[in-house]
C-alpha positions, 0 to 999 in steps of 0.5 A: 499499500502507498500513502494515498492507499493507506489513508484512503483505507483509514478513512474508509475504516472510519467512516465504516465504524462510525456507520456501524455504531449509528444503531446502537445509539437508537435502542430503547433505554432498557436495552442500553442500561442492560448490565450483563453478568459480566462487563458493561452495559451498551451505554458504558460501553459507548462512554468507554469508547469515547473516553479512550478516543479522547486520550488517543487523540491527545497522543495523535494530535501531538503526533500530527503537529510534530510530523509536519514539524518534521516534514519540514526538515526531512525529505519525506518522498525518499522516506516514503519510497522505503517506507512499509505500511503496516496496518495488519499488525493492529487488526488484533485490536479490533478482536474482542478478548484476542489479548490480555490488557487492563485499561487505565482507570481514567477509561472506565465509564463513569455514567456522566454523560447522556447518550446524545453528548456521547454520540455526538462526542464519537461523531466529532472524534471520528470526524476529527480523525478524518480531517487529521488524515487530510492535513497529513495527506502527504505522508507526514504521518510516518515521521513521528512514532510513539510507543503503543504499549497495548498488545506490546505493538511498540513504536507506531506512526501517526497513521497507525495510531488513528487505525488503532482508534478505529480498531478499538472502536470496532472491538467494542462493536463485538462486545455491544453484540454479546450484550445484546445476545445475553 
C-alpha cells in the first residue's frame, strides 16, 4: 500500500466504524442500560469508546504537530519510498479478548454523560481523525512514532495510531453484540 491507499483505507474504516455505531444509539433505554453478567452495559461501552478516543486523540494531535514539523526538515519523498505501511499488525486490536490488557482507570465509564452527548462526541472524534488524515495527506504521519504498550505494539506512527483508534472502536462493537445476545 502506498500513502494515498493507506489514507483512503483508514478513512473508509473510520466511516464504516461510525456507520456501524449509529444504530446502537437508537436502542431503547432499557436495552442500553442492561447490565450483563460480566462486563458493561451498552451505554457504558459507548462511553468507554469515547473516553479512550479522547486520550488517543491527545497523542494523535501531538504526533500530527510533530510530524508536520519534521516534514519541513526531512526528505519525505525518499522516506516514503522505503516505508512499509503495516496496518495488519493492528488488526488484533479489533478482536474482543484477543489479548490481555487492563485499561487505565481514567478510561472506565463513569456514567456522567447523556447518550446524545456520547453520540455527538463520537461523531466529532471520528470527524477529527478524518481531518487529521487530510492534514497529513502527503505522508507526514510516518515521520513521528509513539510507543503503544497495548498488545506490545511498540512504536507506531500517526496513521497507525488513527487506525488503532478505529480498531479499538470495532473491538467494542463485538462486545455490544454480546450484550444484545445475552
